[in-house]
MDTraj code that builds the backbone (N, CA, C; nanometers):
import mdtraj as md
import numpy as np

residues = "MET PHE ASP ASN VAL TRP LEU PRO LEU LYS LEU ALA GLY MET SER ARG ASP ALA ALA ALA PRO VAL VAL GLN GLN VAL LEU GLU MET VAL GLY LEU SER ARG PHE ALA ASP VAL TYR PRO ARG GLU LEU SER GLY GLY MET LYS MET ARG VAL SER ILE ALA ARG ALA LEU VAL THR HIS PRO ARG LEU LEU LEU MET ASP GLU PRO PHE ALA ALA LEU ASP GLU MET THR ARG ILE LYS LEU ASN ASN ASP LEU LEU ALA ILE TRP ARG GLU HIS ARG PHE SER VAL VAL PHE VAL THR HIS SER VAL TYR GLU SER VAL TYR LEU SER ASN ARG ILE VAL VAL MET ALA ALA ARG PRO GLY ARG VAL ILE ASP GLU ILE ARG ILE ASP GLU PRO TYR PRO ARG GLY GLU GLU PHE ARG THR SER SER ARG TYR ASN ALA HIS CYS THR ALA VAL SER GLN SER LEU HIS GLY ALA LEU HIS GLY LEU ASP ILE ASP HIS".split()
xyz = np.array([
    [0.0800, -0.1200, -0.0005],
    [0.0004, 0.0008, -0.0017],
    [0.0883, 0.1244, 0.0010],
    [0.2044, 0.1233, 0.0664],
    [0.2964, 0.2329, 0.0621],
    [0.3301, 0.2799, -0.0767],
    [0.3527, 0.1866, -0.1667],
    [0.3818, 0.2188, -0.3084],
    [0.2684, 0.2885, -0.3747],
    [0.1489, 0.2466, -0.3395],
    [0.0233, 0.3029, -0.3989],
    [0.0088, 0.4500, -0.3636],
    [0.0379, 0.4870, -0.2381],
    [0.0341, 0.6215, -0.1911],
    [0.1502, 0.7032, -0.2422],
    [0.2641, 0.6387, -0.2497],
    [0.3884, 0.7040, -0.3020],
    [0.3737, 0.7429, -0.4553],
    [0.2943, 0.6762, -0.5268],
    [0.2896, 0.6913, -0.6730],
    [0.2910, 0.8379, -0.7249],
    [0.2036, 0.9255, -0.6789],
    [0.2077, 1.0655, -0.7300],
    [0.3441, 1.1355, -0.7063],
    [0.4107, 1.1044, -0.5916],
    [0.5356, 1.1577, -0.5634],
    [0.6404, 1.0956, -0.6543],
    [0.6307, 0.9663, -0.6765],
    [0.7256, 0.8972, -0.7590],
    [0.7171, 0.9548, -0.9002],
    [0.5939, 0.9789, -0.9542],
    [0.5776, 1.0348, -1.0854],
    [0.6333, 1.1860, -1.0935],
    [0.6413, 1.2443, -0.9770],
    [0.6978, 1.3844, -0.9772],
    [0.8528, 1.3769, -0.9562],
    [0.9061, 1.2566, -0.9527],
    [1.0515, 1.2345, -0.9417],
    [1.1084, 1.2237, -0.8018],
    [1.0212, 1.2015, -0.7070],
    [1.0730, 1.1844, -0.5706],
    [1.1090, 1.0374, -0.5367],
    [1.2272, 1.0163, -0.4845],
    [1.2692, 0.8811, -0.4528],
    [1.1833, 0.8242, -0.3407],
    [1.1755, 0.6943, -0.3325],
    [1.1084, 0.6277, -0.2193],
    [1.1470, 0.6691, -0.0866],
    [1.2843, 0.6755, -0.0673],
    [1.3402, 0.7176, 0.0609],
    [1.3073, 0.8567, 0.1009],
    [1.3108, 0.9476, 0.0024],
    [1.2733, 1.0883, 0.0284],
    [1.1227, 1.1028, 0.0549],
    [1.0403, 1.0197, -0.0080],
    [0.8979, 1.0288, 0.0091],
    [0.8467, 0.9613, 0.1372],
    [0.9303, 0.8641, 0.1905],
    [0.8847, 0.7913, 0.3048],
    [0.8222, 0.8713, 0.4186],
    [0.8828, 0.9775, 0.4697],
    [0.8201, 1.0507, 0.5812],
    [0.6901, 1.1103, 0.5417],
    [0.6796, 1.1623, 0.4221],
    [0.5545, 1.2249, 0.3750],
    [0.4438, 1.1210, 0.3615],
    [0.4741, 1.0060, 0.2987],
    [0.3798, 0.8961, 0.2846],
    [0.3339, 0.8458, 0.4192],
    [0.4311, 0.8300, 0.5136],
    [0.3970, 0.7802, 0.6516],
    [0.3002, 0.8756, 0.7193],
    [0.3304, 1.0054, 0.7034],
    [0.2434, 1.1144, 0.7660],
    [0.0999, 1.0994, 0.7124],
    [0.0892, 1.0871, 0.5849],
    [-0.0455, 1.0841, 0.5276],
    [-0.1130, 0.9506, 0.5632],
    [-0.0429, 0.8456, 0.5658],
    [-0.1022, 0.7204, 0.6163],
    [-0.1519, 0.7346, 0.7547],
    [-0.0755, 0.8011, 0.8422],
    [-0.1173, 0.8228, 0.9845],
    [-0.2448, 0.9093, 0.9810],
    [-0.2518, 1.0103, 0.8909],
    [-0.3583, 1.1010, 0.8872],
    [-0.4975, 1.0287, 0.8549],
    [-0.4837, 0.9239, 0.7739],
    [-0.6060, 0.8520, 0.7344],
    [-0.6206, 0.7221, 0.8128],
    [-0.5391, 0.7036, 0.9191],
    [-0.5560, 0.5857, 1.0053],
    [-0.5043, 0.4589, 0.9540],
    [-0.4049, 0.4639, 0.8607],
    [-0.3570, 0.3377, 0.7981],
    [-0.2090, 0.3173, 0.8190],
    [-0.1435, 0.3808, 0.9104],
    [0.0003, 0.3721, 0.9254],
    [0.0423, 0.2203, 0.9590],
    [-0.0375, 0.1531, 1.0204],
    [-0.0071, 0.0042, 1.0564],
    [-0.0173, -0.0825, 0.9296],
    [-0.0706, -0.0349, 0.8183],
    [-0.0953, -0.1176, 0.7072],
    [-0.0138, -0.0843, 0.5819],
    [0.0925, -0.0055, 0.6045],
    [0.1820, 0.0354, 0.4970],
    [0.2301, -0.0783, 0.4038],
    [0.2579, -0.1950, 0.4612],
    [0.3134, -0.3107, 0.3893],
    [0.2079, -0.4135, 0.3393],
    [0.0774, -0.3755, 0.3514],
    [-0.0361, -0.4670, 0.3128],
    [-0.0678, -0.4448, 0.1665],
    [-0.1029, -0.5575, 0.0998],
    [-0.1437, -0.5510, -0.0405],
    [-0.2885, -0.5005, -0.0452],
    [-0.3202, -0.4290, -0.1601],
    [-0.4557, -0.3749, -0.1677],
    [-0.5645, -0.4841, -0.1545],
    [-0.5358, -0.6069, -0.2111],
    [-0.6384, -0.7123, -0.1970],
    [-0.6763, -0.7529, -0.0546],
    [-0.5873, -0.7150, 0.0384],
    [-0.6081, -0.7519, 0.1767],
    [-0.6863, -0.6448, 0.2519],
    [-0.7300, -0.5358, 0.1871],
    [-0.7908, -0.4263, 0.2481],
    [-0.9445, -0.4293, 0.2305],
    [-1.0129, -0.3785, 0.3262],
    [-1.1584, -0.3669, 0.3169],
    [-1.1890, -0.2508, 0.2154],
    [-1.3154, -0.2355, 0.1823],
    [-1.3577, -0.1263, 0.0981],
    [-1.3333, 0.0100, 0.1484],
    [-1.3595, 0.0288, 0.2809],
    [-1.3263, 0.1498, 0.3515],
    [-1.1825, 0.1846, 0.3589],
    [-1.1002, 0.0766, 0.3766],
    [-0.9569, 0.1018, 0.3808],
    [-0.9076, 0.1352, 0.2434],
    [-0.9592, 0.0756, 0.1420],
    [-0.9133, 0.1060, 0.0035],
    [-0.9509, 0.2529, -0.0280],
    [-1.0660, 0.3083, 0.0191],
    [-1.0981, 0.4466, 0.0006],
    [-1.0050, 0.5356, 0.0795],
    [-0.9633, 0.4965, 0.2002],
    [-0.8681, 0.5705, 0.2761],
    [-0.7341, 0.5817, 0.2007],
    [-0.6980, 0.4749, 0.1379],
    [-0.5693, 0.4725, 0.0563],
    [-0.5869, 0.5771, -0.0599],
    [-0.7002, 0.5757, -0.1213],
    [-0.7255, 0.6762, -0.2315],
    [-0.7107, 0.8167, -0.1767],
    [-0.7719, 0.8390, -0.0603],
    [-0.7625, 0.9725, 0.0022],
    [-0.6146, 1.0061, 0.0292],
    [-0.5502, 0.9118, 0.0891],
    [-0.4020, 0.9390, 0.1208],
    [-0.3245, 0.9666, -0.0053],
    [-0.3550, 0.8862, -0.1136],
    [-0.2818, 0.9170, -0.2382],
    [-0.3058, 1.0588, -0.2886],
    [-0.4304, 1.1029, -0.2719],
    [-0.4694, 1.2372, -0.3191],
    [-0.3981, 1.3433, -0.2301],
    [-0.3896, 1.3156, -0.0995],
    [-0.3408, 1.4176, -0.0030],
    [-0.1911, 1.4192, 0.0017],
    [-0.1185, 1.3176, -0.0436],
    [0.0198, 1.3100, -0.0298],
    [0.1008, 1.4259, -0.1016],
    [0.0355, 1.4869, -0.1984],
    [0.0943, 1.6077, -0.2662],
    [0.0569, 1.7339, -0.2052],
    [-0.0188, 1.7354, -0.0941],
    [-0.0725, 1.8551, -0.0197],
    [-0.1401, 1.9478, -0.1139],
    [-0.2491, 1.9005, -0.1717],
    [-0.3262, 1.9800, -0.2672],
    [-0.3982, 2.0920, -0.1892],
    [-0.4292, 2.2009, -0.2588],
    [-0.5137, 2.3059, -0.2084],
    [-0.6548, 2.2764, -0.2450],
    [-0.6778, 2.1942, -0.3433],
    [-0.8136, 2.1519, -0.3859],
    [-0.8175, 2.0042, -0.4016],
    [-0.9158, 1.9429, -0.3366],
    [-0.9362, 1.7946, -0.3472],
    [-1.0677, 1.7721, -0.4205],
    [-1.0651, 1.7057, -0.5334],
    [-1.1802, 1.6646, -0.6117],
    [-1.2194, 1.5204, -0.5741],
    [-1.3461, 1.5064, -0.5274],
    [-1.3918, 1.3778, -0.4892],
    [-1.5254, 1.3509, -0.5590],
    [-1.5247, 1.2502, -0.6461],
    [-1.6454, 1.2229, -0.7201],
    [-1.7111, 1.0923, -0.6689],
    [-1.8144, 1.1070, -0.5851],
    [-1.8852, 0.9948, -0.5244],
    [-1.7898, 0.8898, -0.4548],
    [-1.6987, 0.9354, -0.3769],
    [-1.5986, 0.8453, -0.3234],
    [-1.6522, 0.7407, -0.2255],
    [-1.7664, 0.7680, -0.1650],
    [-1.8147, 0.6729, -0.0602],
    [-1.9394, 0.5993, -0.1049],
    [-1.9821, 0.6156, -0.2350],
    [-2.1092, 0.5670, -0.2805],
    [-2.1205, 0.4141, -0.2666],
    [-2.0164, 0.3396, -0.2845],
    [-2.0166, 0.1947, -0.2888],
    [-2.0038, 0.1381, -0.1456],
    [-1.9954, 0.2167, -0.0440],
    [-1.9638, 0.1665, 0.0906],
    [-2.0908, 0.1512, 0.1731],
    [-2.0883, 0.0649, 0.2749],
    [-2.2014, 0.0534, 0.3634],
    [-2.2176, 0.1761, 0.4469],
    [-2.3355, 0.1912, 0.4973],
    [-2.3669, 0.3193, 0.5712],
    [-2.2760, 0.3489, 0.6876],
    [-2.2406, 0.2430, 0.7657],
    [-2.1535, 0.2651, 0.8844],
    [-2.0155, 0.3167, 0.8393],
    [-1.9617, 0.2567, 0.7383],
    [-1.8240, 0.2964, 0.6843],
    [-1.8321, 0.4349, 0.6257],
    [-1.9435, 0.4621, 0.5558],
    [-1.9595, 0.5941, 0.4938],
    [-1.9641, 0.7009, 0.5975],
    [-2.0401, 0.6883, 0.7067],
    [-2.0459, 0.7758, 0.8089],
    [-1.9109, 0.8011, 0.8801],
    [-1.8362, 0.6929, 0.9036],
    [-1.7054, 0.7020, 0.9627],
    [-1.6164, 0.7851, 0.8632],
    [-1.6137, 0.7564, 0.7405],
    [-1.5290, 0.8277, 0.6457],
    [-1.5735, 0.9682, 0.6302],
    [-1.6997, 1.0011, 0.6381],
    [-1.7475, 1.1429, 0.6390],
    [-1.6853, 1.2076, 0.7609],
    [-1.6909, 1.1519, 0.8788],
    [-1.6295, 1.2103, 0.9984],
    [-1.4836, 1.2285, 0.9804],
    [-1.4102, 1.1257, 0.9275],
    [-1.2695, 1.1308, 0.9111],
    [-1.2284, 1.2403, 0.8116],
    [-1.3063, 1.2528, 0.7001],
    [-1.2789, 1.3581, 0.6051],
    [-1.2898, 1.4988, 0.6675],
    [-1.3992, 1.5193, 0.7440],
    [-1.4167, 1.6455, 0.8141],
    [-1.2975, 1.6748, 0.9124],
    [-1.2505, 1.5721, 0.9792],
    [-1.1424, 1.5911, 1.0718],
    [-1.0132, 1.6249, 0.9954],
    [-0.9866, 1.5631, 0.8890],
    [-0.8694, 1.6009, 0.8045],
    [-0.8814, 1.7382, 0.7442],
    [-0.9972, 1.7708, 0.7063],
    [-1.0226, 1.9051, 0.6494],
    [-1.0058, 2.0074, 0.7525],
    [-1.0533, 1.9849, 0.8703],
    [-1.0381, 2.0908, 0.9800],
    [-0.8962, 2.1139, 1.0144],
    [-0.8079, 2.0142, 1.0064],
    [-0.6702, 2.0270, 1.0379],
    [-0.5875, 2.0907, 0.9249],
    [-0.6218, 2.0643, 0.8033],
    [-0.5409, 2.1091, 0.6872],
    [-0.6061, 2.2174, 0.6048],
    [-0.7371, 2.2418, 0.6165],
    [-0.8034, 2.3470, 0.5447],
    [-0.7804, 2.3584, 0.4022],
    [-0.7884, 2.2485, 0.3254],
    [-0.7895, 2.2541, 0.1790],
    [-0.9373, 2.2630, 0.1319],
    [-0.9608, 2.3004, 0.0126],
    [-1.0986, 2.3091, -0.0407],
    [-1.1282, 2.1734, -0.0988],
    [-1.2544, 2.1343, -0.0905],
    [-1.3021, 2.0060, -0.1397],
    [-1.4238, 2.0315, -0.2244],
    [-1.4212, 1.9724, -0.3501],
    [-1.5371, 1.9665, -0.4325],
    [-1.5824, 1.8187, -0.4223],
    [-1.6987, 1.7990, -0.3611],
    [-1.7472, 1.6648, -0.3274],
    [-1.8732, 1.6389, -0.3992],
    [-1.8703, 1.5462, -0.5024],
    [-1.9859, 1.5104, -0.5750],
    [-2.0511, 1.3857, -0.5000],
    [-2.1857, 1.3996, -0.4762],
    [-2.2581, 1.2955, -0.4168],
    [-2.4027, 1.3010, -0.4538],
    [-2.4636, 1.1841, -0.4562],
    [-2.6096, 1.1846, -0.4832],
    [-2.6878, 1.1667, -0.3498],
    [-2.6165, 1.1727, -0.2406],
    [-2.6805, 1.1580, -0.1077],
    [-2.7141, 1.2993, -0.0435],
    [-2.8377, 1.3278, -0.0325],
    [-2.8744, 1.4566, 0.0301],
    [-2.8183, 1.4583, 0.1696],
    [-2.8235, 1.3494, 0.2487],
    [-2.7760, 1.3543, 0.3840],
    [-2.6250, 1.3814, 0.3890],
    [-2.5541, 1.3090, 0.3026],
    [-2.4041, 1.3327, 0.3049],
    [-2.3653, 1.4798, 0.2663],
    [-2.4398, 1.5312, 0.1597],
    [-2.4126, 1.6693, 0.1211],
    [-2.4345, 1.7672, 0.2311],
    [-2.5444, 1.7555, 0.3021],
    [-2.5739, 1.8507, 0.4120],
    [-2.4713, 1.8294, 0.5264],
    [-2.4350, 1.7094, 0.5552],
    [-2.3447, 1.6862, 0.6699],
    [-2.2005, 1.7454, 0.6448],
    [-2.1532, 1.7277, 0.5215],
    [-2.0171, 1.7639, 0.4886],
    [-2.0007, 1.9036, 0.4469],
    [-2.1024, 1.9667, 0.3889],
    [-2.0873, 2.0912, 0.3101],
    [-2.1198, 2.2157, 0.3818],
    [-2.0571, 2.3233, 0.3377],
    [-2.1038, 2.4555, 0.3778],
    [-2.1695, 2.5224, 0.2603],
    [-2.1634, 2.4609, 0.1464],
    [-2.2289, 2.5122, 0.0242],
    [-2.2597, 2.3899, -0.0673],
    [-2.3912, 2.3775, -0.1051],
    [-2.4327, 2.2723, -0.1918],
    [-2.4787, 2.3358, -0.3273],
    [-2.4264, 2.2824, -0.4305],
    [-2.4700, 2.3245, -0.5642],
    [-2.5496, 2.2093, -0.6214],
    [-2.6786, 2.2377, -0.6438],
    [-2.7660, 2.1361, -0.7034],
    [-2.7707, 2.1548, -0.8546],
    [-2.7544, 2.0428, -0.9147],
    [-2.7495, 2.0364, -1.0677],
    [-2.8659, 1.9598, -1.1286],
    [-2.9053, 1.9952, -1.2435],
    [-3.0050, 1.9291, -1.3267],
    [-2.9348, 1.8671, -1.4458],
    [-2.9926, 1.7711, -1.5015],
    [-2.9315, 1.7037, -1.6232],
    [-3.0053, 1.7450, -1.7493],
    [-2.9424, 1.7032, -1.8574],
    [-2.9934, 1.7206, -1.9926],
    [-3.0502, 1.8562, -2.0207],
    [-2.9779, 1.9564, -2.0399],
    [-2.8300, 1.9726, -2.0292],
    [-2.7935, 1.9869, -1.8836],
    [-2.6669, 1.9519, -1.8438],
    [-2.6200, 1.9734, -1.7138],
    [-2.6130, 2.1170, -1.6786],
    [-2.6708, 2.1613, -1.5722],
    [-2.6670, 2.3024, -1.5391],
    [-2.6966, 2.3148, -1.3841],
    [-2.6468, 2.4219, -1.3350],
    [-2.6684, 2.4565, -1.1930],
    [-2.8058, 2.5169, -1.1789],
    [-2.8891, 2.4602, -1.0846],
    [-3.0199, 2.5151, -1.0697],
    [-3.0437, 2.5801, -0.9317],
    [-2.9502, 2.5465, -0.8464],
    [-2.9673, 2.6004, -0.7081],
    [-2.8306, 2.6002, -0.6309],
    [-2.8170, 2.6880, -0.5380],
    [-2.7088, 2.6892, -0.4469],
    [-2.7630, 2.7083, -0.3063],
    [-2.7269, 2.6157, -0.2177],
    [-2.7867, 2.6193, -0.0835],
    [-2.6673, 2.6296, 0.0202],
    [-2.6732, 2.7292, 0.1060],
    [-2.5726, 2.7481, 0.2051],
    [-2.6090, 2.6639, 0.3303],
    [-2.5099, 2.6026, 0.3867],
    [-2.5373, 2.5285, 0.5154],
    [-2.4468, 2.5954, 0.6155],
    [-2.5109, 2.6987, 0.6772],
    [-2.4382, 2.7770, 0.7813],
    [-2.4453, 2.7172, 0.9182],
    [-2.3796, 2.6062, 0.9324],
    [-2.3691, 2.5327, 1.0648],
    [-2.2229, 2.5198, 1.0952],
    [-2.1989, 2.5270, 1.2256],
    [-2.0572, 2.5182, 1.2723],
    [-1.9946, 2.3874, 1.2577],
    [-1.8683, 2.3822, 1.2417],
    [-1.7877, 2.2621, 1.2493],
    [-1.7170, 2.2648, 1.3857],
    [-1.6909, 2.1539, 1.4469],
    [-1.7057, 2.0169, 1.3895],
    [-1.8532, 1.9708, 1.4016],
    [-1.8872, 1.8882, 1.3120],
    [-2.0198, 1.8324, 1.3069],
    [-2.0123, 1.6890, 1.3505],
    [-2.1113, 1.6447, 1.4206],
    [-2.1151, 1.5077, 1.4637],
    [-2.2532, 1.4579, 1.4699],
    [-2.2726, 1.3543, 1.5586],
    [-2.4037, 1.2862, 1.5732],
    [-2.5089, 1.3864, 1.6191],
    [-2.4681, 1.4824, 1.7072],
    [-2.5682, 1.5804, 1.7546],
    [-2.6241, 1.6606, 1.6387],
    [-2.5363, 1.6978, 1.5414],
    [-2.5876, 1.7706, 1.4241],
    [-2.6756, 1.6810, 1.3392],
    [-2.6328, 1.5537, 1.3134],
    [-2.6976, 1.4632, 1.2267],
    [-2.8433, 1.4323, 1.2831],
    [-2.8688, 1.4510, 1.4071],
    [-2.9967, 1.4177, 1.4633],
    [-3.0796, 1.5434, 1.5001],
    [-3.0269, 1.6548, 1.4552],
    [-3.0840, 1.7858, 1.4923],
    [-3.2034, 1.8231, 1.3959],
    [-3.2960, 1.9104, 1.4460],
    [-3.3919, 1.9572, 1.3537],
    [-3.3364, 2.0489, 1.2464],
    [-3.2264, 2.1173, 1.2755],
    [-3.1583, 2.2043, 1.1766],
    [-3.1061, 2.1162, 1.0591],
    [-3.0477, 2.0011, 1.0916],
    [-2.9987, 1.9096, 0.9882],
    [-3.1137, 1.8657, 0.9012],
    [-3.2234, 1.8299, 0.9676],
    [-3.3465, 1.7848, 0.8950],
    [-3.3976, 1.8925, 0.8033],
    [-3.3974, 2.0206, 0.8525],
    [-3.4483, 2.1300, 0.7710],
    [-3.3594, 2.1510, 0.6465],
    [-3.2286, 2.1387, 0.6663],
    [-3.1350, 2.1572, 0.5527],
    [-3.1573, 2.0420, 0.4518],
    [-3.1742, 1.9197, 0.4959],
    [-3.2033, 1.8009, 0.4135],
    [-3.3295, 1.8212, 0.3364],
    [-3.4314, 1.8759, 0.3988],
    [-3.5581, 1.9017, 0.3331],
    [-3.5402, 2.0045, 0.2255],
    [-3.4645, 2.1102, 0.2551],
    [-3.4462, 2.2173, 0.1464],
    [-3.3661, 2.1588, 0.0291],
    [-3.2672, 2.0766, 0.0501],
    [-3.1953, 2.0197, -0.0607],
    [-3.2827, 1.9226, -0.1402],
    [-3.3664, 1.8446, -0.0657],
    [-3.4605, 1.7481, -0.1284],
    [-3.5595, 1.8246, -0.2209],
    [-3.6085, 1.9351, -0.1666],
    [-3.7040, 2.0200, -0.2419],
    [-3.6386, 2.0708, -0.3718],
    [-3.5172, 2.1120, -0.3580],
    [-3.4460, 2.1691, -0.4744],
    [-3.4223, 2.0527, -0.5829],
    [-3.3915, 1.9398, -0.5328],
    [-3.3713, 1.8269, -0.6265],
    [-3.5085, 1.7905, -0.6938],
    [-3.6085, 1.7919, -0.6145],
    [-3.7433, 1.7659, -0.6681],
    [-3.7724, 1.8594, -0.7794],
    [-3.7409, 1.9900, -0.7566],
    [-3.7580, 2.0868, -0.8651],
    [-3.6767, 2.0612, -0.9867],
    [-3.5542, 2.0090, -0.9716],
    [-3.4751, 1.9753, -1.0801],
    [-3.5395, 1.8565, -1.1604],
    [-3.5863, 1.7615, -1.0904],
    [-3.6501, 1.6474, -1.1545],
    [-3.7771, 1.6803, -1.2222],
    [-3.8492, 1.7692, -1.1612],
    [-3.9859, 1.8100, -1.2131],
    [-3.9755, 1.8578, -1.3578],
    [-3.8656, 1.9264, -1.3878],
    [-3.8501, 1.9902, -1.5192],
    [-3.7946, 1.8929, -1.6229],
    [-3.7663, 1.7720, -1.5839],
    [-3.7022, 1.6723, -1.6798],
    [-3.7988, 1.5925, -1.7515],
    [-3.7763, 1.5571, -1.8658],
    [-3.8540, 1.4561, -1.9429],
    [-3.7791, 1.3233, -1.9284],
    [-3.8231, 1.2384, -1.8367],
    [-3.7490, 1.1256, -1.8067],
    [-3.7955, 1.0103, -1.8973],
    [-3.7009, 0.9403, -1.9612],
    [-3.7267, 0.8235, -2.0500],
    [-3.7310, 0.6986, -1.9576],
    [-3.8227, 0.6168, -1.9781],
    [-3.8305, 0.4848, -1.9049],
    [-3.8092, 0.3697, -1.9928],
])
top = md.Topology()
chain = top.add_chain()
for i, resn in enumerate(residues, 1):
    res = top.add_residue(resn, chain, resSeq=i)
    for name in ("N", "CA", "C"):
        top.add_atom(name, md.element.get_by_symbol(name[0]), res)
traj = md.Trajectory(xyz[None], top)
């Protein structure tokens, strides 16, 4: 797994030895430092996603693009990775563009949600989530969270209402 995370640095010309401290730091950041010598086939789905996040973070980006990264994971793992992503974000303060089809995930993670419609793809709404970080279970079960989820759902409903859906 170390080599998988090292890959972007290797492609940039950094030797394995020079990259080792940076790779180890990022593996610690995503909770995988004990698994540096493990093969990908030995990892769970959630651990594989953590490796992908580590590989993206190893170059210390100012912008992290994530396209439905947790969609294939079970709900418990997804919630855990949402919390972990927020913790990493709080510490390092990079920008994240996070694509998701989950209303709940979008409200939990975001301070700004851009709702898009299809055919043609276009922005139809922008919703601010003015809630403090850190967010946790208290926020997930609050009436404020529910109200934000309702607003996003209504916006999505408006996007779908205007579509001519083929069956």
